[in-house]
SELUMMI-944541 format. One line per 2 residues: their letters; for each residue x, y, z of C-alpha. Coordinates in pm, 1 decimal. Example, Ala and Ser with C-alpha at 12.3 -4.5 7.8 and 13.67 -1.06 7.14 Angstrom:
// residues 2
as> 1230.0/-450.0/780.0; 1367.0/-106.0/714.0
// end
This chain:
// residues 53
mn> -2032.0/1440.5/549.7; -1916.9/1585.1/220.4
sh> -1614.6/1394.6/90.0; -1373.6/1519.1/-172.8
fd> -1225.2/1173.6/-222.4; -1191.5/1076.9/-588.4
kn> -1192.2/699.5/-647.3; -1030.6/754.6/-986.4
kp> -717.8/917.2/-844.5; -480.9/645.4/-729.9
va> -383.4/612.4/-366.2; -6.6/577.8/-317.2
ig> 90.4/288.8/-89.7; 418.3/136.3/19.6
sd> 584.4/-42.8/306.7; 902.1/-202.4/424.2
ha> 922.1/-578.6/472.5; 771.2/-557.6/822.3
gf> 454.2/-395.4/687.9; 418.7/-614.7/381.2
dy> 125.0/-820.1/517.2; -61.0/-504.4/622.1
ke> -4.3/-355.2/277.7; -148.8/-668.0/116.5
dl> -457.8/-634.1/339.3; -489.1/-270.8/234.6
is> -465.2/-368.2/-132.5; -747.9/-619.7/-84.6
fl> -959.8/-350.3/80.7; -891.6/-97.0/-195.3
ea> -972.2/-350.0/-466.4; -1298.5/-447.3/-293.7
ke> -1398.3/-79.2/-286.2; -1283.0/-33.1/-648.6
is> -1033.6/232.3/-541.3; -731.3/266.2/-768.0
yq> -385.0/254.6/-613.7; -17.3/258.6/-703.1
df> 199.5/13.7/-509.1; 551.9/146.6/-458.0
gt> 679.6/-165.6/-280.9; 818.0/-357.8/-129.1
hs> 690.6/-653.3/-323.9; 799.9/-932.4/-89.3
ka> 878.5/-1007.9/274.6; 1252.6/-1001.2/201.3
sv> 1442.1/-769.8/435.2; 1500.0/-419.4/305.2
dy> 1669.9/-275.7/613.4; 1971.8/-55.3/583.3
pd> 2283.9/-227.9/714.5; 2381.7/-167.5/1076.9
f> 2703.4/29.0/1121.3
// end
């Protein structure tokens, strides 16, 4: 399979607080494969939900 994936172009990643642990797993995977990434948050498990009306 011919891939056009460029390891030097960063992958954009982000999550809300519920996906934080999955995002951390993804970061570990990307780092192990030496794939650059840009993390757009969140940066903790603190709730980032919009308020209920």
